[in-house]
C-alpha positions as CSV (number, residue, x, y, z in Angstrom):
1,X,0.0,0.0,0.0
2,X,2.9,2.4,0.7
3,X,4.3,1.8,-2.7
4,X,0.9,2.5,-4.3
5,X,0.6,5.7,-2.3
6,X,4.0,6.8,-3.5
7,X,3.0,6.0,-7.1
8,X,-0.2,8.1,-6.7
9,X,1.8,10.9,-5.2
10,X,4.4,10.8,-8.1
11,X,1.6,10.7,-10.7
12,X,-0.1,13.6,-9.1
13,X,3.2,15.6,-9.1
14,X,3.7,14.7,-12.8
15,X,0.2,15.9,-13.6
16,X,0.7,19.2,-11.9
17,X,4.1,19.6,-13.6
18,X,2.7,18.9,-17.0
19,X,-0.1,21.4,-16.5
20,X,2.4,24.0,-15.3
21,X,4.9,23.1,-18.1
22,X,7.7,22.5,-15.7
23,X,8.3,18.8,-15.7
24,X,11.8,18.0,-14.4
25,X,14.0,15.0,-15.1
26,X,13.9,14.3,-11.3
27,X,10.2,13.8,-11.4
28,X,10.5,11.3,-14.3
29,X,13.3,9.5,-12.4
30,X,11.0,9.4,-9.3
31,X,8.3,7.6,-11.3
32,X,10.8,5.2,-12.8
33,X,12.3,4.4,-9.4
34,X,9.0,3.9,-7.7
35,X,7.9,1.6,-10.6
36,X,11.0,-0.5,-10.2
37,X,10.4,-1.2,-6.5
38,X,9.2,-4.7,-5.7
39,X,5.6,-4.9,-4.5
40,X,4.7,-7.2,-1.6
41,X,1.6,-9.4,-1.9
42,X,-1.3,-8.4,0.3
43,X,-3.4,-11.5,0.2
44,X,-6.5,-9.4,-0.6
45,X,-7.6,-9.9,-4.2
46,X,-9.6,-6.6,-4.3
47,X,-6.6,-4.6,-3.0
48,X,-4.3,-6.4,-5.5
49,X,-6.6,-5.4,-8.3
50,X,-6.4,-1.7,-7.3
51,X,-2.7,-1.9,-6.9
52,X,-2.4,-3.5,-10.4
53,X,-4.5,-0.6,-11.8
54,X,-2.2,2.0,-10.2
55,X,0.9,0.3,-11.5
56,X,-0.6,0.1,-15.0
57,X,-1.4,3.8,-15.0
58,X,2.1,4.6,-13.8
59,X,3.6,2.4,-16.5
60,X,1.5,4.0,-19.2
61,X,2.5,7.5,-18.1
62,X,6.1,6.6,-18.0
63,X,5.9,5.1,-21.5
64,X,4.2,8.3,-22.8
65,X,7.0,10.3,-21.4
66,X,9.5,8.0,-23.1
67,X,7.8,8.3,-26.4
68,X,7.9,12.1,-26.1
69,X,11.6,11.8,-25.4
70,X,11.2,13.3,-22.0
71,X,12.4,10.3,-20.1
72,X,15.9,8.9,-20.4
């Protein structure tokens, strides 16, 4: 759950940065680093599903940044 919370925080920071037009490499690295962290099993199928959705969203956003050439 902590990892999912961090991912949501990083995604929120990215959203604000993109709206403001001030996305930094550090923000992109934060997303990539958080995505690379190992997730622990919770034993709760419903929670696992929500965590999967958060990870998928983060992976999609990171891929979009890479396509735009903003991530390295």
